C-alpha positions as CSV (number, residue, x, y, z in Angstrom):
1,M,-35.1,11.0,-4.3
2,S,-34.1,8.7,-7.2
3,A,-33.3,9.9,-10.7
4,A,-36.4,8.0,-12.0
5,V,-38.6,10.0,-9.6
6,V,-37.0,13.2,-10.6
7,G,-37.5,12.4,-14.3
8,A,-41.1,11.8,-13.7
9,L,-41.5,15.1,-11.9
10,V,-39.7,17.0,-14.6
11,S,-41.9,15.4,-17.3
12,A,-44.9,16.9,-15.4
13,A,-43.3,20.4,-15.1
14,P,-45.4,22.2,-17.8
15,A,-48.6,21.7,-15.7
16,W,-46.9,23.4,-12.7
17,G,-44.9,25.9,-14.7
18,A,-48.0,28.1,-15.5
19,Q,-48.5,28.7,-11.7
20,I,-45.0,28.6,-10.1
21,T,-41.5,28.3,-11.5
22,L,-38.1,27.7,-10.0
23,S,-34.5,28.0,-11.3
24,S,-31.0,28.1,-10.0
25,D,-27.9,30.0,-11.0
26,H,-25.9,26.9,-10.4
27,R,-26.2,23.4,-11.7
28,I,-23.0,22.4,-9.8
29,A,-21.7,24.3,-6.8
30,R,-18.7,23.8,-4.6
31,Y,-19.4,23.1,-1.0
32,N,-20.4,26.3,0.9
33,D,-20.6,28.5,-2.2
34,S,-23.4,31.0,-2.4
35,V,-26.3,29.7,-4.6
36,R,-29.4,31.7,-5.6
37,F,-32.7,30.2,-6.5
38,R,-35.2,32.4,-8.4
39,G,-38.8,31.9,-9.1
40,A,-42.1,33.4,-10.3
41,L,-45.7,33.2,-9.3
42,A,-48.8,33.6,-11.4
43,A,-50.7,35.2,-8.5
44,P,-51.3,38.5,-6.8
45,D,-48.9,39.8,-4.1
46,P,-48.0,38.8,-1.5
47,Q,-47.7,35.1,-1.4
48,Q,-45.6,33.0,0.9
49,V,-43.2,30.5,-0.8
50,Q,-41.3,27.7,0.8
51,L,-38.2,26.0,-0.5
52,F,-38.0,22.2,0.0
53,R,-34.9,20.0,-0.4
54,D,-35.6,16.3,-0.7
55,G,-39.1,16.9,0.8
56,V,-37.9,18.9,3.8
57,V,-38.6,22.6,4.1
58,I,-35.3,24.6,4.4
59,A,-36.3,28.2,3.7
60,S,-39.3,30.5,3.4
61,T,-39.9,33.9,1.7
62,V,-42.6,36.2,0.4
63,A,-43.1,36.7,-3.3
64,R,-43.4,40.4,-4.4
65,G,-44.2,41.5,-7.9
66,G,-44.7,37.8,-8.7
67,Q,-41.0,37.2,-8.1
68,F,-39.1,35.5,-5.2
69,V,-35.5,34.7,-4.4
70,F,-33.7,32.2,-2.1
71,D,-30.0,32.8,-1.3
72,L,-28.4,29.7,0.3
73,R,-25.1,28.1,1.0
74,A,-24.4,24.9,-1.0
75,R,-23.9,22.6,2.0
76,R,-26.0,19.8,0.7
77,A,-26.9,18.5,-2.7
78,G,-30.4,17.4,-3.5
79,V,-33.7,18.0,-5.4
80,F,-35.3,21.4,-4.7
81,V,-38.9,22.4,-5.1
82,A,-40.7,25.7,-4.4
83,R,-44.2,25.4,-2.9
84,S,-47.0,27.9,-2.5
85,V,-50.8,27.8,-2.3
86,L,-50.7,27.4,-6.0
87,G,-48.8,24.2,-5.8
88,D,-45.3,23.0,-6.4
89,S,-42.7,24.0,-9.0
90,A,-40.9,21.6,-11.2
91,P,-37.9,20.1,-9.3
92,V,-34.4,21.6,-9.7
93,V,-31.4,19.4,-9.0
94,L,-28.4,21.1,-7.4
95,R,-25.2,19.0,-7.5
96,V,-22.5,19.8,-5.0
97,K,-18.8,19.3,-5.2
98,P,-17.8,18.3,-1.7
99,G,-14.8,19.9,0.1
100,L,-11.9,17.5,0.7
101,R,-8.8,18.3,2.6
102,S,-5.9,16.1,3.6
103,R,-2.4,16.2,4.9
104,V,0.3,13.8,6.0
105,V,1.6,13.8,9.6
106,G,4.1,11.6,11.4
107,T,7.8,10.8,11.4
108,P,9.0,10.7,7.8
109,R,11.1,7.5,8.1
110,I,10.6,4.0,6.8
111,G,8.9,1.8,9.3
112,H,7.6,4.7,11.5
113,R,4.0,5.8,11.8
114,I,2.7,7.9,9.0
115,V,-0.9,9.1,9.1
116,V,-3.1,10.8,6.5
117,V,-5.6,13.1,8.3
118,G,-8.3,15.1,6.6
119,R,-11.9,16.1,6.4
120,V,-14.7,15.8,3.8
121,L,-17.7,18.2,3.9
122,P,-20.5,17.4,4.0
123,A,-19.7,14.3,6.0
124,R,-22.2,12.1,4.2
125,S,-21.5,13.0,0.6
126,G,-20.0,9.7,-0.3
127,L,-17.4,6.9,0.4
128,V,-13.8,8.0,1.0
129,V,-11.2,5.7,-0.4
130,L,-7.4,6.0,-0.1
131,R,-5.3,4.3,-2.8
132,F,-1.6,3.7,-3.0
133,R,-0.5,1.9,-6.2
134,A,-2.8,-1.1,-6.4
135,R,-3.6,-1.1,-2.7
136,R,-6.9,0.2,-1.4
137,V,-7.1,1.5,2.2
138,P,-10.5,1.8,3.7
139,V,-11.3,5.2,5.4
140,R,-13.7,5.6,8.2
141,V,-15.3,9.1,8.2
142,G,-16.7,10.5,11.4
143,A,-20.0,12.3,11.8
144,D,-18.1,15.6,11.5
145,G,-16.5,14.5,8.2
146,R,-13.0,14.0,9.8
147,F,-10.9,10.9,9.0
148,R,-7.6,9.5,10.0
149,V,-5.9,6.6,8.3
150,R,-2.4,5.0,8.7
151,V,-0.2,4.5,5.6
152,P,2.1,1.5,5.9
153,T,5.6,2.8,5.2
154,S,6.7,-0.7,4.2
155,W,5.2,0.0,0.8
156,G,8.3,1.9,-0.2
157,P,10.3,5.1,0.5
158,N,8.4,7.3,-1.8
159,V,4.7,6.5,-2.3
160,T,2.3,8.6,-4.3
161,G,-1.4,7.9,-4.1
162,R,-4.7,9.6,-3.9
163,I,-7.6,10.0,-1.6
164,A,-10.9,10.1,-3.5
165,L,-14.6,10.5,-2.8
166,R,-17.1,8.1,-4.4
167,P,-20.1,10.4,-4.4
168,S,-23.6,9.7,-3.2
169,P,-26.4,10.8,-5.5
170,W,-26.3,14.5,-6.6
171,Y,-22.7,14.9,-5.4
172,V,-19.6,15.3,-7.6
173,P,-16.5,13.1,-7.4
174,V,-13.5,14.8,-5.9
175,W,-9.9,13.6,-5.2
176,R,-6.6,14.8,-3.9
177,R,-3.1,13.6,-4.4
178,V,-1.3,12.2,-1.4
179,R,2.5,12.0,-1.5
180,V,4.5,10.3,1.3
181,R,8.2,11.1,1.0
182,L,10.3,9.2,3.5
183,E,13.9,9.4,4.6
184,Y,16.3,6.6,3.8
185,P,17.6,5.6,7.3
186,S,21.1,4.2,7.5
187,L,21.1,0.9,9.3
188,S,23.9,-1.4,10.5
189,M,24.6,-3.9,13.3
190,G,23.4,-2.5,16.5
191,S,20.5,-0.5,14.9
192,H,17.1,-1.0,16.4
193,G,13.5,0.2,15.8
194,P,10.7,0.4,13.3
195,S,13.0,0.9,10.3
196,V,14.8,-2.3,11.1
197,L,11.5,-4.2,11.4
198,A,10.5,-2.8,8.0
199,L,13.9,-4.0,6.5
200,K,13.5,-7.5,7.9
201,Q,9.9,-7.8,6.7
202,R,11.1,-6.9,3.2
203,L,14.0,-9.3,3.3
204,A,11.7,-12.1,4.4
205,E,9.3,-11.3,1.6
206,L,12.2,-11.6,-0.8
207,R,13.1,-15.1,0.7
208,Y,16.4,-14.1,2.4
209,A,17.1,-16.4,5.4
210,L,16.3,-14.9,8.8
211,P,15.6,-16.7,12.1
212,G,12.8,-14.2,12.8
213,V,11.4,-10.8,12.0
214,D,11.8,-8.2,14.8
215,A,13.2,-4.7,15.4
216,G,16.9,-5.7,16.1
217,Y,19.8,-5.6,13.7
218,G,22.1,-8.3,14.8
219,Y,24.7,-10.5,13.1
220,R,22.0,-12.7,11.4
221,T,20.4,-9.6,9.9
222,Y,23.9,-8.6,8.8
223,E,24.2,-12.0,7.0
224,A,20.8,-11.6,5.3
225,V,21.8,-8.2,4.1
226,L,25.0,-9.6,2.7
227,A,23.1,-12.2,0.8
228,F,20.8,-9.6,-0.6
229,Q,23.8,-7.4,-1.7
230,K,25.4,-10.4,-3.3
231,V,22.4,-11.3,-5.3
232,L,21.9,-7.7,-6.5
233,G,25.5,-7.1,-7.2
234,L,25.9,-4.4,-4.6
235,P,28.9,-3.7,-2.5
236,R,29.1,-6.4,0.3
237,T,29.0,-4.1,3.3
238,G,26.3,-5.6,5.4
239,R,24.9,-2.1,5.9
240,I,21.7,-0.5,4.6
241,G,21.7,2.9,3.0
242,A,19.8,4.8,0.3
243,T,21.1,2.5,-2.5
244,E,20.0,-0.6,-0.7
245,W,16.5,0.8,0.2
246,R,15.9,1.7,-3.4
247,A,17.0,-1.8,-4.5
248,L,14.8,-3.4,-1.8
249,W,11.6,-1.9,-3.2
250,R,12.5,-2.7,-6.8
251,A,13.7,-6.2,-6.2
252,S,11.7,-9.5,-6.5
253,A,12.6,-12.9,-5.1
254,P,15.6,-14.5,-6.9
255,R,14.9,-17.2,-9.5
256,P,16.8,-20.5,-9.7
257,R,18.9,-21.7,-12.6
258,V,16.6,-24.7,-13.1
259,A,12.9,-23.9,-12.8
260,S,11.8,-27.3,-11.7
261,G,12.4,-29.9,-9.0
262,D,13.8,-29.7,-5.5
263,Y,17.5,-29.0,-5.0
264,L,20.1,-26.9,-3.3
265,E,21.7,-24.3,-5.6
266,V,25.2,-23.2,-4.8
267,D,26.1,-20.0,-6.7
268,K,29.9,-19.4,-6.5
269,S,29.8,-16.1,-8.3
270,R,27.3,-14.6,-5.9
271,Q,28.4,-16.7,-2.9
272,V,24.9,-17.8,-1.8
273,V,23.1,-21.1,-1.3
274,M,19.4,-21.2,-2.5
275,E,16.9,-23.7,-1.3
276,V,14.7,-24.5,-4.3
277,R,11.4,-26.4,-4.0
278,G,9.2,-27.0,-7.0
279,G,11.4,-24.8,-9.2
280,K,11.0,-21.8,-6.8
281,V,13.4,-20.3,-4.4
282,E,12.3,-20.7,-0.8
283,R,15.3,-19.3,1.0
284,V,18.5,-17.5,0.1
285,I,21.5,-18.2,2.5
286,H,24.7,-16.2,2.9
287,A,27.6,-18.5,2.0
288,S,31.4,-18.7,1.3
289,T,32.9,-21.3,-1.1
290,G,36.5,-22.3,-1.8
291,A,39.1,-19.6,-1.6
292,T,41.0,-20.9,-4.6
293,G,37.8,-21.5,-6.6
294,N,38.1,-25.3,-6.0
295,T,34.5,-25.9,-5.0
296,P,33.5,-28.5,-7.7
297,V,31.0,-27.4,-10.3
298,G,28.3,-29.8,-11.3
299,T,25.2,-31.7,-10.1
300,W,25.8,-34.0,-7.1
301,H,23.8,-35.8,-4.4
302,V,24.3,-35.7,-0.6
303,Y,25.8,-39.1,0.2
304,R,26.5,-38.6,3.9
305,E,25.3,-36.3,6.6
306,V,26.5,-35.8,10.2
307,F,24.4,-34.6,13.1
308,G,26.3,-32.0,15.0
309,W,30.1,-31.5,14.7
310,D,32.3,-33.5,12.3
311,W,35.8,-32.1,13.2
312,V,35.3,-28.3,12.5
313,L,32.2,-28.8,10.2
314,Y,28.8,-28.3,11.8
315,H,25.9,-30.5,10.5
316,P,27.8,-31.2,7.3
317,M,26.1,-32.6,4.1
318,Y,28.8,-34.2,2.0
319,F,28.0,-34.2,-1.7
320,L,31.4,-35.1,-3.3
321,R,34.5,-36.7,-1.6
322,G,35.3,-34.4,1.3
323,F,33.3,-31.4,-0.1
324,A,30.2,-30.5,2.0
325,I,27.7,-27.8,2.8
326,H,28.2,-27.1,6.5
327,G,27.9,-24.6,9.2
328,Y,31.0,-22.7,10.3
329,P,31.7,-20.0,12.8
330,E,33.1,-17.6,10.2
331,V,31.4,-16.9,6.9
332,P,32.9,-13.9,5.2
333,P,31.4,-12.1,2.2
334,W,34.1,-13.6,-0.1
335,P,35.4,-17.1,-0.9
336,A,37.4,-18.3,2.1
337,S,37.0,-22.0,2.6
338,H,39.2,-25.0,1.7
339,G,36.6,-26.0,-0.9
340,C,33.5,-26.7,1.1
341,V,30.4,-24.4,1.2
342,R,30.2,-22.5,4.5
343,I,26.9,-21.3,5.8
344,P,26.1,-19.6,9.2
345,L,26.0,-21.9,12.2
346,W,22.4,-20.9,13.1
347,I,20.9,-22.3,9.9
348,A,23.1,-25.4,9.4
349,S,21.0,-27.7,11.6
350,S,17.6,-26.8,10.1
351,L,19.1,-27.0,6.5
352,R,20.3,-30.5,7.1
353,E,16.9,-31.5,8.6
354,R,15.1,-30.1,5.5
355,W,17.4,-31.7,3.0
356,G,20.0,-34.3,4.1
357,Y,20.8,-37.7,2.5
358,G,20.0,-38.0,-1.2
359,S,19.3,-34.3,-1.8
360,V,20.4,-32.8,-5.1
361,V,23.1,-30.2,-5.0
362,R,23.8,-28.1,-8.1
363,V,27.0,-26.0,-8.0
364,Y,27.4,-23.2,-10.5
365,A,30.5,-21.1,-11.2
């Protein structure tokens, strides 16, 4: 029954009120609370009285001494009307605050399966919505009011949200806080599993170079972690611990020195190469420059490129005299070359294909 219809019925209440009245000791009741409806009749005893909710009879009693009582459990909200041979009472609206329970189950580790399970009673009292930060997760509620929804642990190690009910008419909004506290798994080369997958997904989001995103922590993941640690100024260990996890969720993609154009940025202080397109970083690559600091600073252009090996340089792109960006079997976390810019072998070929002859190279101290 709509609010407009109820308003129309209430406006007609004085005509009914002389014959039969109805009131409730609750305007709002919690789910399953005891609720008493009282009424009076302007008629001799006894008289049978029925109680209707939204047009459906739900209880019956006999008025004595002109008085009647209905004791119910607040399991559904609605518009209540008492009816006898004298007619109908004015409508009484009972609003109900639904019951909402929830808990978090699953393995409390990043990347593993975490599920919020719960129940809302009554089942059809509204739309259930789970929110974490700005993310909205749809919740499907069963006929018995039970629900089960997965929480992506890639959203961060500690996520606080809430599960809320958007109520149907005559129900009251309810919500509960949901807190997911996850462990910080320690990861290094040889690690494998959902936590590694979550790590690589996050590194890829932040534009760190990876050949693919899977659940294995190999040497290429180690190099991507090194690049991340360099950019953030963290110890260059190639391992992931609590410090790195916290930094991962706070970090954003690196920004280039020049926010326009296409170029390769070589950062000697952080020992990385960044591919910049349209003034935005597309990829961050672990690198190693001259051990004596002799990698030339300035803006250059690739004047020669070689497919495959050129002596010990793999897919080199020469930008000044004998200085080049090239693949090399060993790329340590510190400056170690004779002056060139070393990058991992696996990415050297694709980097030369994406850039190559004529590309701009900006080298910063």
